[in-house]
C-alpha positions as CSV (number, residue, x, y, z in Angstrom):
1,M,-3.6,5.0,23.4
2,P,-4.4,2.5,20.7
3,N,-7.7,3.0,19.0
4,F,-8.4,-0.8,19.0
5,P,-9.1,-3.2,21.8
6,I,-6.4,-5.4,23.2
7,R,-7.6,-8.8,24.6
8,T,-5.3,-11.0,26.7
9,Y,-5.7,-14.9,26.9
10,E,-3.7,-16.9,29.3
11,G,-3.8,-20.5,30.7
12,S,-4.0,-23.9,29.1
13,H,-5.4,-24.2,25.6
14,R,-8.6,-25.5,26.8
15,E,-9.0,-22.4,29.2
16,I,-8.0,-20.1,26.3
17,G,-10.5,-21.8,24.1
18,L,-13.3,-21.7,26.8
19,R,-13.0,-18.0,27.2
20,R,-12.9,-17.3,23.6
21,G,-15.8,-19.7,22.9
22,K,-17.9,-17.6,25.5
23,E,-17.1,-14.4,23.6
24,L,-17.8,-16.0,20.1
25,S,-21.3,-17.2,21.5
26,A,-22.7,-13.8,21.1
27,T,-21.1,-12.7,17.7
28,L,-20.3,-15.6,15.6
29,R,-22.8,-17.2,13.2
30,V,-21.9,-21.0,12.5
31,P,-23.9,-22.3,9.5
32,P,-25.2,-25.8,9.4
33,A,-22.9,-28.2,7.5
34,S,-23.7,-31.5,5.6
35,G,-22.7,-34.9,6.6
36,A,-19.9,-35.0,4.0
37,R,-18.6,-31.7,5.0
38,K,-18.5,-32.9,8.5
39,A,-16.7,-36.1,7.6
40,F,-14.1,-34.1,5.7
41,A,-13.6,-31.8,8.7
42,A,-13.0,-34.7,11.1
43,A,-10.3,-35.8,8.8
44,C,-8.7,-32.3,8.8
45,M,-9.0,-32.3,12.7
46,E,-7.0,-35.6,12.7
47,R,-4.3,-33.8,10.7
48,A,-4.2,-30.9,13.0
49,S,-3.9,-33.3,15.9
50,E,-0.9,-35.1,14.6
51,L,0.9,-31.8,14.0
52,H,0.0,-30.0,17.2
53,P,-2.3,-31.7,19.8
54,P,-3.1,-28.6,21.8
55,L,-5.1,-27.3,18.8
56,I,-7.9,-30.0,19.7
57,D,-7.9,-28.7,23.4
58,L,-8.4,-25.2,22.1
59,F,-11.3,-26.5,19.9
60,D,-12.7,-28.3,22.7
61,G,-12.8,-25.3,25.0
62,M,-14.4,-23.2,22.3
63,I,-17.2,-25.8,21.9
64,E,-17.6,-25.9,25.6
65,G,-17.7,-22.1,26.0
66,S,-19.9,-21.3,23.1
67,G,-22.5,-24.2,23.0
68,F,-22.0,-24.4,19.3
69,D,-23.0,-27.7,17.5
70,R,-19.8,-29.6,17.6
71,G,-20.2,-30.9,14.0
72,D,-20.9,-27.6,12.4
73,F,-18.3,-25.7,14.3
74,M,-15.8,-28.4,13.5
75,V,-16.3,-27.6,9.7
76,M,-15.8,-23.9,10.4
77,F,-12.7,-24.3,12.7
78,F,-10.9,-27.0,10.6
79,A,-12.3,-27.1,7.0
80,R,-13.4,-23.9,6.1
81,Q,-12.2,-22.8,2.4
82,Q,-12.3,-19.3,1.5
83,S,-9.8,-16.8,-0.1
84,M,-9.7,-13.2,-0.8
85,L,-7.0,-11.3,-2.6
86,G,-5.3,-8.5,-0.6
87,C,-2.3,-7.7,1.4
88,T,1.5,-6.9,0.9
89,V,4.2,-8.0,3.3
90,I,7.9,-6.9,2.9
91,A,10.9,-8.1,4.9
92,A,14.2,-6.6,4.9
93,A,16.6,-8.9,6.7
94,P,20.5,-8.7,6.8
95,P,22.5,-7.5,5.0
96,L,19.8,-5.3,3.5
97,S,18.2,-3.9,6.7
98,A,19.7,-0.7,7.9
99,A,18.6,-1.6,11.4
100,G,21.0,-4.5,11.8
101,G,18.3,-7.0,12.1
102,T,15.3,-8.0,10.4
103,I,12.3,-5.5,9.6
104,V,9.0,-6.9,8.4
105,A,6.0,-4.5,7.7
106,R,2.7,-5.1,6.0
107,N,-0.5,-3.5,4.7
108,Y,-3.6,-5.8,5.5
109,D,-6.4,-5.2,2.9
110,W,-9.8,-6.4,3.4
111,F,-13.6,-5.6,3.3
112,T,-14.1,-2.2,5.3
113,A,-17.1,-3.7,7.1
114,D,-14.6,-5.8,9.1
115,R,-12.9,-2.6,10.7
116,E,-15.2,-2.9,13.7
117,W,-13.6,-6.5,14.4
118,R,-9.9,-5.2,14.5
119,E,-8.1,-6.1,17.7
120,A,-4.8,-7.0,19.3
121,R,-4.3,-10.1,21.2
122,I,-1.8,-11.1,23.8
123,L,-1.6,-14.9,24.1
124,R,0.1,-16.7,26.8
125,P,-0.6,-20.4,26.4
126,R,0.7,-22.5,29.3
127,G,4.0,-24.2,28.5
128,F,4.5,-22.4,25.1
129,P,6.0,-19.1,24.0
130,A,3.8,-15.9,24.6
131,C,3.0,-13.9,21.6
132,A,1.4,-10.7,20.4
133,A,-1.0,-10.7,17.4
134,F,-3.3,-8.4,15.4
135,T,-6.3,-9.5,13.7
136,H,-9.9,-9.2,12.6
137,H,-10.6,-12.8,12.4
138,W,-12.8,-14.7,15.0
139,W,-9.8,-16.6,16.1
140,G,-7.1,-16.6,13.5
141,N,-4.0,-14.4,13.8
142,P,-2.6,-13.1,10.4
143,D,0.3,-11.0,12.1
144,V,2.1,-12.6,15.0
145,V,5.4,-12.0,16.9
146,T,6.6,-14.3,19.7
147,E,8.8,-14.0,22.7
148,N,11.4,-16.2,20.9
149,G,11.7,-13.4,18.3
150,L,9.7,-15.3,15.5
151,C,7.2,-13.5,13.4
152,V,4.7,-15.0,10.9
153,F,2.7,-12.9,8.4
154,V,0.2,-14.3,5.8
155,A,-1.2,-13.2,2.5
156,S,-3.8,-15.3,0.6
157,L,-3.2,-16.9,-2.8
158,M,-5.7,-17.8,-5.3
159,P,-7.7,-20.6,-3.9
160,K,-7.0,-24.3,-5.0
161,I,-9.8,-26.3,-3.6
162,A,-8.4,-29.2,-1.5
163,E,-9.6,-32.5,-2.2
164,E,-7.6,-34.3,0.5
165,P,-7.7,-33.4,4.2
166,G,-5.4,-30.6,5.3
167,I,-4.7,-28.1,8.1
168,Q,-6.3,-24.6,8.2
169,W,-4.1,-21.6,7.9
170,N,-4.7,-20.2,11.2
171,L,-4.0,-23.4,12.9
172,L,-0.7,-23.6,11.0
173,V,0.2,-20.2,12.3
174,D,-0.8,-21.3,15.8
175,A,1.4,-24.5,15.5
176,A,4.5,-22.4,14.0
177,V,4.6,-19.8,16.7
178,E,4.1,-22.3,19.6
179,R,6.7,-25.0,18.3
180,C,9.3,-22.9,16.4
181,A,11.8,-20.4,17.5
182,S,13.5,-19.4,14.2
183,T,12.7,-19.0,10.5
184,A,14.3,-22.4,9.5
185,E,12.2,-24.3,12.0
186,A,8.9,-22.5,10.9
187,V,9.9,-23.1,7.3
188,A,10.3,-26.9,8.0
189,L,7.0,-27.1,9.9
190,L,5.1,-25.3,7.1
191,S,6.9,-27.1,4.4
192,A,6.0,-30.5,5.9
193,A,2.3,-30.0,6.8
194,P,-0.6,-30.8,4.6
195,H,-2.3,-27.6,3.6
196,L,-6.0,-26.9,3.3
197,R,-5.8,-23.3,1.9
198,S,-3.6,-21.7,-0.5
199,M,-1.6,-19.0,1.4
200,N,1.8,-17.3,1.4
201,Y,3.5,-17.3,4.9
202,L,6.2,-14.9,5.4
203,V,8.3,-15.9,8.4
204,A,11.3,-14.2,9.9
205,D,13.6,-13.8,12.9
206,S,16.2,-11.4,13.7
207,G,18.7,-12.6,11.1
208,S,16.5,-14.2,8.3
209,A,13.4,-14.2,6.5
210,A,11.6,-16.6,3.9
211,V,8.1,-17.1,2.2
212,V,6.4,-20.4,2.1
213,E,4.1,-20.5,-0.7
214,A,1.6,-23.3,0.3
215,S,-1.5,-25.0,-1.3
216,A,-3.2,-28.3,-1.3
217,A,-0.6,-29.3,-4.0
218,G,2.4,-28.7,-2.0
219,T,4.9,-25.9,-0.9
220,K,7.8,-23.8,-2.3
221,V,10.1,-21.9,-0.2
222,R,11.9,-18.7,-1.4
223,W,14.5,-17.4,1.1
224,A,15.5,-13.7,1.3
225,K,18.0,-12.9,-1.4
226,D,20.4,-10.3,-0.4
227,G,18.1,-9.7,2.6
228,F,14.9,-9.1,0.7
229,C,11.6,-11.0,0.5
230,A,8.1,-10.1,-0.1
231,A,4.6,-11.6,-0.3
232,T,1.6,-10.5,-2.1
233,N,-1.2,-12.7,-3.4
234,I,0.6,-14.2,-6.3
235,A,2.6,-17.4,-6.4
236,L,6.1,-16.7,-7.9
237,G,8.0,-19.8,-6.8
238,E,11.7,-20.1,-5.5
239,N,13.2,-17.6,-7.9
240,P,10.9,-14.7,-8.5
241,E,13.8,-12.5,-9.7
242,R,14.2,-14.6,-12.9
243,I,10.6,-14.8,-13.5
244,L,9.9,-11.1,-13.2
245,R,12.9,-10.4,-15.6
246,A,12.1,-13.0,-18.2
247,E,8.3,-13.2,-18.4
248,S,5.7,-10.6,-19.2
249,D,2.8,-10.0,-16.7
250,D,0.4,-11.8,-18.9
251,K,2.5,-14.9,-19.0
252,I,3.0,-14.8,-15.2
253,L,-0.7,-14.4,-14.6
254,A,-1.4,-17.3,-17.0
255,S,0.6,-19.6,-14.8
256,Q,-1.4,-19.0,-11.8
257,V,-4.5,-21.1,-10.6
258,P,-7.3,-20.5,-13.1
259,F,-9.4,-17.3,-12.2
260,R,-13.0,-17.8,-11.1
261,S,-14.0,-14.4,-12.3
262,V,-12.8,-11.1,-14.0
263,H,-12.4,-9.7,-10.6
264,S,-10.1,-12.3,-9.3
265,A,-8.1,-11.9,-12.5
266,A,-7.9,-8.1,-11.9
267,G,-6.9,-8.7,-8.2
268,M,-4.1,-11.0,-9.3
269,R,-2.9,-8.3,-11.8
270,R,-2.8,-5.6,-8.9
271,A,-1.0,-8.3,-6.6
272,L,1.8,-8.6,-9.2
273,K,2.0,-4.9,-9.5
274,R,2.4,-4.6,-5.6
275,Y,5.2,-7.3,-5.7
276,R,7.1,-5.4,-8.5
277,R,6.9,-2.2,-6.5
278,A,8.1,-4.0,-3.2
279,A,11.0,-5.5,-5.1
280,R,12.4,-2.0,-6.1
281,L,13.6,-1.9,-2.6
282,A,16.1,-4.7,-3.3
283,T,17.3,-3.3,-6.6
284,N,17.7,0.2,-5.2
285,A,16.1,1.3,-8.5
286,S,14.8,4.8,-7.0
287,A,16.8,7.2,-4.8
288,T,13.6,7.5,-2.7
289,D,13.4,3.8,-2.0
290,A,17.0,3.0,-0.6
291,G,18.7,4.5,2.4
292,D,22.4,5.2,2.8
293,L,24.7,2.7,1.4
294,G,21.9,0.6,-0.2
295,K,20.6,-0.3,3.3
296,V,16.8,-0.3,3.8
297,T,15.1,1.5,6.6
298,E,11.6,1.1,8.1
299,D,10.7,4.4,6.6
300,D,11.7,3.1,3.3
301,I,9.4,0.2,3.5
302,L,6.7,2.5,4.9
303,R,7.0,4.6,1.7
304,V,6.2,1.5,-0.3
305,L,3.2,0.6,1.8
306,Q,1.9,4.1,1.5
307,D,2.1,4.1,-2.4
308,H,-1.0,5.4,-4.0
309,D,0.0,5.1,-7.5
310,V,0.2,1.3,-7.9
311,P,-1.6,1.3,-5.2
312,V,-0.2,-0.6,-2.4
313,C,-2.2,1.5,0.1
314,C,-5.7,1.0,-1.3
315,G,-9.3,2.2,-0.6
316,H,-9.0,5.8,-1.7
317,A,-10.2,5.4,-5.3
318,S,-11.9,3.0,-7.7
319,P,-12.3,0.1,-7.9
320,Y,-11.7,-0.3,-4.4
321,I,-14.5,1.9,-3.0
322,E,-17.0,0.1,-5.0
323,F,-15.9,-3.2,-3.5
324,N,-16.0,-1.7,0.0
325,W,-12.2,-2.9,0.1
326,A,-9.2,-1.1,1.6
327,T,-6.1,-1.3,3.7
328,I,-7.6,-1.7,7.1
329,W,-4.2,-1.8,9.1
330,T,-0.5,-1.4,8.8
331,S,2.1,-3.4,11.0
332,V,5.7,-3.2,11.7
333,C,7.6,-6.0,13.4
334,R,11.3,-6.1,14.6
335,P,11.7,-9.7,15.5
336,A,14.9,-8.9,17.7
337,E,12.6,-6.5,19.8
338,R,9.9,-9.2,20.3
339,A,7.5,-6.5,19.5
340,M,5.0,-5.2,16.8
341,K,3.6,-1.9,16.2
342,V,0.2,-1.4,14.5
343,S,-1.8,1.4,13.0
344,A,-5.5,0.7,12.6
345,D,-5.9,2.9,9.6
346,F,-4.7,3.5,5.9
347,A,-0.9,3.1,5.6
348,C,-0.7,6.8,4.6
349,R,-2.2,7.8,8.0
350,P,0.0,5.9,10.5
351,D,-0.8,6.2,14.0
352,F,1.2,3.3,15.7
353,A,0.6,1.6,18.9
354,T,3.3,-1.0,20.2
355,L,2.3,-4.4,21.3
356,R,4.4,-6.6,23.5
357,G,3.1,-9.9,24.7
358,M,6.1,-10.9,26.7
Protein backbone atom coordinates (compact mmCIF):
# COMPACT_ATOMS: atom_id res chain seq x y z
CA MET A 1 0.00 0.00 0.00
CA PRO A 2 1.33 3.48 -0.83
CA ASN A 3 2.20 5.72 2.11
CA PHE A 4 0.65 8.76 0.42
CA PRO A 5 -2.90 9.71 -0.59
CA ILE A 6 -4.15 9.21 -4.15
CA ARG A 7 -6.77 11.67 -5.38
CA THR A 8 -8.77 11.18 -8.57
CA TYR A 9 -10.16 14.13 -10.53
CA GLU A 10 -12.41 13.59 -13.52
CA GLY A 11 -14.97 15.47 -15.56
CA SER A 12 -14.82 18.79 -17.35
CA HIS A 13 -12.06 21.23 -16.44
CA ARG A 14 -14.59 23.35 -14.60
CA GLU A 15 -15.83 20.32 -12.63
CA ILE A 16 -12.25 19.36 -11.73
CA GLY A 17 -11.54 22.94 -10.67
CA LEU A 18 -14.74 23.07 -8.61
CA ARG A 19 -13.75 20.01 -6.62
CA ARG A 20 -10.18 21.17 -6.12
CA GLY A 21 -11.37 24.64 -5.13
CA LYS A 22 -13.53 23.17 -2.38
CA GLU A 23 -10.51 21.25 -1.07
CA LEU A 24 -8.26 24.31 -1.21
CA SER A 25 -10.72 26.52 0.65
CA ALA A 26 -9.71 24.80 3.89
CA THR A 27 -5.95 24.63 3.35
CA LEU A 28 -4.64 27.36 1.02
CA ARG A 29 -3.94 30.93 2.10
CA VAL A 30 -4.25 33.42 -0.76
CA PRO A 31 -2.49 36.71 0.08
CA PRO A 32 -3.97 40.05 -0.99
CA ALA A 33 -2.48 41.46 -4.19
CA SER A 34 -1.96 45.01 -5.44
CA GLY A 35 -3.78 46.46 -8.39
CA ALA A 36 -0.59 46.37 -10.45
CA ARG A 37 -0.09 42.68 -9.71
CA LYS A 38 -3.69 41.94 -10.64
CA ALA A 39 -3.30 43.78 -13.95
CA PHE A 40 -0.16 41.78 -14.71
CA ALA A 41 -1.93 38.54 -13.76
CA ALA A 42 -4.83 39.38 -16.06
CA ALA A 43 -2.38 39.69 -18.96
CA CYS A 44 -0.79 36.35 -17.99
CA MET A 45 -4.26 34.81 -17.88
CA GLU A 46 -4.83 35.99 -21.44
CA ARG A 47 -1.61 34.29 -22.57
CA ALA A 48 -2.72 31.05 -20.90
CA SER A 49 -6.12 31.29 -22.57
CA GLU A 50 -4.51 31.71 -25.98
CA LEU A 51 -2.41 28.57 -25.44
CA HIS A 52 -5.02 26.29 -23.86
CA PRO A 53 -8.53 27.68 -23.16
CA PRO A 54 -9.54 24.87 -20.72
CA LEU A 55 -7.09 26.39 -18.21
CA ILE A 56 -9.53 29.26 -17.75
CA ASP A 57 -12.39 26.83 -17.08
CA LEU A 58 -10.18 25.16 -14.45
CA PHE A 59 -9.50 28.53 -12.82
CA ASP A 60 -13.17 29.52 -12.86
CA GLY A 61 -14.11 26.23 -11.23
CA MET A 62 -11.54 26.76 -8.47
CA ILE A 63 -12.91 30.25 -7.80
CA GLU A 64 -16.46 28.91 -7.57
CA GLY A 65 -15.45 26.02 -5.31
CA SER A 66 -13.16 27.97 -2.98
CA GLY A 67 -14.81 31.35 -2.63
CA PHE A 68 -11.40 33.03 -2.96
CA ASP A 69 -11.25 36.64 -4.10
CA ARG A 70 -10.99 36.40 -7.89
CA GLY A 71 -8.30 39.05 -8.30
CA ASP A 72 -6.09 37.78 -5.49
CA PHE A 73 -6.35 34.17 -6.64
CA MET A 74 -5.74 35.20 -10.24
CA VAL A 75 -2.31 36.50 -9.15
CA MET A 76 -1.53 33.25 -7.34
CA PHE A 77 -2.81 31.03 -10.16
CA PHE A 78 -1.38 32.84 -13.19
CA ALA A 79 1.42 35.14 -12.02
CA ARG A 80 3.18 33.87 -8.89
CA GLN A 81 6.97 34.04 -9.32
CA GLN A 82 9.04 31.92 -6.99
CA SER A 83 11.97 29.57 -7.51
CA MET A 84 13.88 27.16 -5.29
CA LEU A 85 16.92 25.14 -6.31
CA GLY A 86 16.66 21.38 -5.98
CA CYS A 87 15.85 18.27 -8.01
CA THR A 88 17.72 15.95 -10.36
CA VAL A 89 16.04 14.36 -13.41
CA ILE A 90 17.77 11.75 -15.58
CA ALA A 91 16.57 10.15 -18.83
CA ALA A 92 18.07 7.16 -20.65
CA ALA A 93 16.44 6.82 -24.06
CA PRO A 94 17.38 4.47 -26.89
CA PRO A 95 20.10 3.51 -27.69
CA LEU A 96 21.40 4.03 -24.14
CA SER A 97 18.50 2.40 -22.30
CA ALA A 98 18.84 -1.30 -21.52
CA ALA A 99 15.05 -1.54 -21.31
CA GLY A 100 14.56 -0.93 -25.00
CA GLY A 101 12.43 2.14 -24.28
CA THR A 102 13.08 5.34 -22.38
CA ILE A 103 13.57 5.35 -18.61
CA VAL A 104 13.15 8.62 -16.67
CA ALA A 105 13.87 8.93 -12.96
CA ARG A 106 14.15 11.83 -10.58
CA ASN A 107 14.78 13.03 -7.05
CA TYR A 108 12.52 15.86 -5.93
CA ASP A 109 14.29 18.04 -3.35
CA TRP A 110 12.27 20.49 -1.30
CA PHE A 111 11.52 21.83 2.17
CA THR A 112 10.87 18.94 4.53
CA ALA A 113 7.82 20.72 5.99
CA ASP A 114 6.01 20.01 2.71
CA ARG A 115 6.25 16.26 3.13
CA GLU A 116 2.75 16.31 4.61
CA TRP A 117 1.35 17.64 1.31
CA ARG A 118 2.75 14.88 -0.91
CA GLU A 119 0.08 13.11 -2.93
CA ALA A 120 -0.59 11.27 -6.16
CA ARG A 121 -3.21 12.50 -8.59
CA ILE A 122 -5.10 10.61 -11.25
CA LEU A 123 -6.46 13.18 -13.71
CA ARG A 124 -9.12 12.34 -16.28
CA PRO A 125 -10.22 15.60 -17.92
CA ARG A 126 -13.09 15.02 -20.31
CA GLY A 127 -11.94 15.05 -23.93
CA PHE A 128 -8.22 14.97 -23.09
CA PRO A 129 -5.66 12.28 -22.21
CA ALA A 130 -5.75 10.84 -18.71
CA CYS A 131 -2.58 11.04 -16.66
CA ALA A 132 -0.97 10.08 -13.38
CA ALA A 133 1.00 12.69 -11.40
CA PHE A 134 2.87 13.15 -8.14
CA THR A 135 3.20 16.44 -6.30
CA HIS A 136 3.26 18.47 -3.10
CA HIS A 137 1.87 21.58 -4.85
CA TRP A 138 -1.62 22.98 -4.32
CA TRP A 139 -2.31 22.32 -8.00
CA GLY A 140 0.88 22.04 -10.07
CA ASN A 141 2.20 18.61 -11.06
CA PRO A 142 6.01 18.38 -11.37
CA ASP A 143 5.95 14.66 -12.35
CA VAL A 144 3.39 13.49 -14.94
CA VAL A 145 2.89 10.55 -17.32
CA THR A 146 -0.04 10.34 -19.73
CA GLU A 147 -2.01 7.57 -21.36
CA ASN A 148 -0.33 8.62 -24.63
CA GLY A 149 3.05 7.66 -23.18
CA LEU A 150 4.38 11.19 -22.69
CA CYS A 151 6.05 12.21 -19.44
CA VAL A 152 7.01 15.67 -18.19
CA PHE A 153 9.28 16.38 -15.21
CA VAL A 154 10.43 19.82 -14.03
CA ALA A 155 13.45 21.30 -12.21
CA SER A 156 13.65 24.98 -11.27
CA LEU A 157 16.29 27.34 -12.66
CA MET A 158 17.70 30.45 -11.04
CA PRO A 159 14.84 32.98 -11.32
CA LYS A 160 14.86 35.66 -13.97
CA ILE A 161 11.98 37.98 -13.09
CA ALA A 162 9.57 38.30 -15.99
CA GLU A 163 8.72 41.86 -16.98
CA GLU A 164 6.34 40.77 -19.75
CA PRO A 165 3.30 38.54 -19.23
CA GLY A 166 3.95 34.82 -19.56
CA ILE A 167 2.52 31.45 -18.60
CA GLN A 168 3.05 29.78 -15.23
CA TRP A 169 5.10 26.55 -15.18
CA ASN A 170 2.34 24.25 -13.97
CA LEU A 171 -0.12 25.56 -16.57
CA LEU A 172 2.47 24.81 -19.26
CA VAL A 173 2.76 21.26 -17.90
CA ASP A 174 -1.04 20.92 -17.98
CA ALA A 175 -1.17 22.20 -21.57
CA ALA A 176 1.68 19.93 -22.70
CA VAL A 177 0.24 16.72 -21.28
CA GLU A 178 -3.26 17.50 -22.57
CA ARG A 179 -2.28 18.69 -26.05
CA CYS A 180 0.81 16.61 -26.89
CA ALA A 181 1.45 12.92 -27.50
CA SER A 182 5.20 12.91 -28.16
CA THR A 183 8.47 14.49 -27.09
CA ALA A 184 8.62 16.48 -30.33
CA GLU A 185 5.12 17.92 -29.83
CA ALA A 186 5.84 18.88 -26.21
CA VAL A 187 9.16 20.50 -27.16
CA ALA A 188 7.38 22.53 -29.86
CA LEU A 189 4.67 23.71 -27.44
CA LEU A 190 7.10 24.63 -24.67
CA SER A 191 9.49 26.34 -27.10
CA ALA A 192 6.77 28.54 -28.58
CA ALA A 193 5.08 29.58 -25.32
CA PRO A 194 5.91 32.75 -23.36
CA HIS A 195 7.37 31.69 -20.01
CA LEU A 196 6.82 33.36 -16.68
CA ARG A 197 9.15 31.27 -14.56
CA SER A 198 12.64 29.92 -15.23
CA MET A 199 12.42 26.15 -15.46
CA ASN A 200 13.95 23.03 -16.95
CA TYR A 201 11.30 20.77 -18.51
CA LEU A 202 12.48 17.23 -19.23
CA VAL A 203 10.01 15.63 -21.64
CA ALA A 204 10.16 12.07 -22.93
CA ASP A 205 8.27 9.40 -24.80
CA SER A 206 9.17 5.76 -25.36
CA GLY A 207 11.83 6.54 -27.93
CA SER A 208 13.20 10.02 -27.22
CA ALA A 209 13.88 12.64 -24.58
CA ALA A 210 14.79 16.33 -24.44
CA VAL A 211 15.22 19.20 -22.00
CA VAL A 212 13.65 22.59 -22.65
CA GLU A 213 15.49 25.30 -20.72
CA ALA A 214 12.96 28.10 -20.36
CA SER A 215 12.87 31.60 -18.94
CA ALA A 216 11.24 34.93 -19.71
CA ALA A 217 14.15 35.55 -22.11
CA GLY A 218 13.28 32.52 -24.26
CA THR A 219 14.05 28.82 -24.55
CA LYS A 220 16.87 26.48 -25.54
CA VAL A 221 16.39 22.82 -26.35
CA ARG A 222 18.85 20.02 -25.83
CA TRP A 223 17.89 16.67 -27.25
CA ALA A 224 19.21 13.49 -25.71
CA LYS A 225 22.67 12.73 -27.08
CA ASP A 226 23.30 9.02 -27.58
CA GLY A 227 20.20 8.48 -25.47
CA PHE A 228 21.24 10.58 -22.45
CA CYS A 229 19.85 13.81 -21.08
CA ALA A 230 19.44 15.23 -17.60
CA ALA A 231 18.22 18.33 -15.82
CA THR A 232 19.20 19.84 -12.50
CA ASN A 233 18.93 23.54 -11.60
CA ILE A 234 21.47 24.94 -13.98
CA ALA A 235 21.17 26.21 -17.56
CA LEU A 236 23.73 24.48 -19.79
CA GLY A 237 22.32 25.26 -23.23
CA GLU A 238 22.11 23.01 -26.25
CA ASN A 239 25.56 21.40 -25.94
CA PRO A 240 26.37 20.76 -22.28
CA GLU A 241 29.07 18.21 -23.13
CA ARG A 242 31.18 20.90 -24.81
CA ILE A 243 30.67 23.34 -21.93
CA LEU A 244 31.47 20.77 -19.25
CA ARG A 245 34.58 19.71 -21.13
CA ALA A 246 35.92 23.16 -21.93
CA GLU A 247 34.91 25.33 -18.99
CA SER A 248 35.71 25.33 -15.28
CA ASP A 249 32.88 25.19 -12.77
CA ASP A 250 33.57 28.80 -11.79
CA LYS A 251 33.21 30.00 -15.38
CA ILE A 252 30.02 27.99 -15.93
CA LEU A 253 28.49 29.40 -12.75
CA ALA A 254 29.48 32.95 -13.72
CA SER A 255 27.39 32.58 -16.89
CA GLN A 256 24.18 31.94 -14.97
CA VAL A 257 21.58 34.48 -13.87
CA PRO A 258 23.14 36.64 -11.08
CA PHE A 259 22.85 35.02 -7.67
CA ARG A 260 20.67 36.72 -5.11
CA SER A 261 22.57 35.37 -2.12
CA VAL A 262 25.48 33.20 -1.04
CA HIS A 263 22.95 30.40 -0.52
CA SER A 264 21.76 30.52 -4.13
CA ALA A 265 25.36 30.52 -5.36
CA ALA A 266 26.08 27.43 -3.27
CA GLY A 267 22.89 25.83 -4.55
CA MET A 268 23.96 26.37 -8.15
CA ARG A 269 27.35 24.82 -7.46
CA ARG A 270 25.65 21.75 -6.01
CA ALA A 271 23.32 21.60 -9.05
CA LEU A 272 26.33 21.56 -11.36
CA LYS A 273 27.94 18.77 -9.33
CA ARG A 274 24.71 16.74 -9.57
CA TYR A 275 24.65 17.20 -13.33
CA ARG A 276 28.25 16.08 -13.69
CA ARG A 277 27.47 12.99 -11.58
CA ALA A 278 24.49 12.13 -13.79
CA ALA A 279 26.52 12.65 -16.97
CA ARG A 280 28.88 9.85 -15.95
CA LEU A 281 26.12 7.47 -16.99
CA ALA A 282 26.55 8.57 -20.59
CA THR A 283 30.34 8.33 -20.62
CA ASN A 284 30.41 4.97 -18.81
CA ALA A 285 33.18 6.45 -16.66
CA SER A 286 32.60 3.98 -13.85
CA ALA A 287 31.91 0.26 -14.01
CA THR A 288 29.29 0.72 -11.30
CA ASP A 289 27.40 3.24 -13.43
CA ALA A 290 26.97 1.26 -16.63
CA GLY A 291 25.14 -1.95 -17.35
CA ASP A 292 26.21 -4.67 -19.77
CA LEU A 293 27.40 -3.55 -23.18
CA GLY A 294 27.22 0.09 -22.18
CA LYS A 295 23.47 0.04 -21.65
CA VAL A 296 21.94 1.87 -18.70
CA THR A 297 19.34 0.18 -16.52
CA GLU A 298 16.84 1.57 -14.04
CA ASP A 299 19.07 0.35 -11.22
CA ASP A 300 22.03 2.26 -12.70
CA ILE A 301 20.03 5.49 -12.65
CA LEU A 302 18.77 4.83 -9.14
CA ARG A 303 22.34 4.38 -7.92
CA VAL A 304 23.07 7.90 -9.12
CA LEU A 305 19.98 9.25 -7.38
CA GLN A 306 21.02 7.46 -4.17
CA ASP A 307 24.51 9.02 -4.18
CA HIS A 308 25.41 10.60 -0.81
CA ASP A 309 28.86 11.84 -1.80
CA VAL A 310 27.89 14.63 -4.23
CA PRO A 311 25.19 14.43 -2.79
CA VAL A 312 22.34 13.66 -5.20
CA CYS A 313 20.18 12.17 -2.45
CA CYS A 314 20.20 15.01 0.08
CA GLY A 315 18.96 15.76 3.56
CA HIS A 316 21.18 13.43 5.58
CA ALA A 317 23.90 15.97 6.50
CA SER A 318 24.84 19.65 6.54
CA PRO A 319 23.99 22.08 5.06
CA TYR A 320 20.66 20.50 4.16
CA ILE A 321 19.56 19.69 7.70
CA GLU A 322 19.97 23.32 8.77
CA PHE A 323 17.87 24.44 5.77
CA ASN A 324 15.22 21.77 6.49
CA TRP A 325 15.80 20.67 2.90
CA ALA A 326 15.85 17.10 1.58
CA THR A 327 14.91 14.67 -1.14
CA ILE A 328 11.20 14.22 -0.40
CA TRP A 329 10.40 11.72 -3.12
CA THR A 330 11.89 9.65 -5.94
CA SER A 331 9.96 8.66 -9.05
CA VAL A 332 10.62 6.41 -12.03
CA CYS A 333 8.70 6.51 -15.30
CA ARG A 334 8.74 4.24 -18.34
CA PRO A 335 6.62 6.09 -20.90
CA ALA A 336 5.96 2.94 -22.94
CA GLU A 337 4.21 1.43 -19.91
CA ARG A 338 2.07 4.56 -19.28
CA ALA A 339 2.89 4.28 -15.59
CA MET A 340 5.04 5.88 -12.91
CA LYS A 341 6.27 4.47 -9.63
CA VAL A 342 6.94 6.71 -6.66
CA SER A 343 8.73 6.35 -3.34
CA ALA A 344 7.81 9.11 -0.87
CA ASP A 345 11.12 8.96 0.98
CA PHE A 346 14.85 9.44 0.50
CA ALA A 347 16.11 7.87 -2.72
CA CYS A 348 18.33 5.59 -0.65
CA ARG A 349 15.26 4.12 1.10
CA PRO A 350 13.05 3.21 -1.86
CA ASP A 351 9.52 1.96 -1.20
CA PHE A 352 7.84 2.24 -4.58
CA ALA A 353 4.14 2.23 -5.36
CA THR A 354 2.95 2.23 -9.00
CA LEU A 355 0.53 4.82 -10.36
CA ARG A 356 -1.61 4.22 -13.41
CA GLY A 357 -4.14 6.81 -14.51
CA MET A 358 -5.40 5.07 -17.59
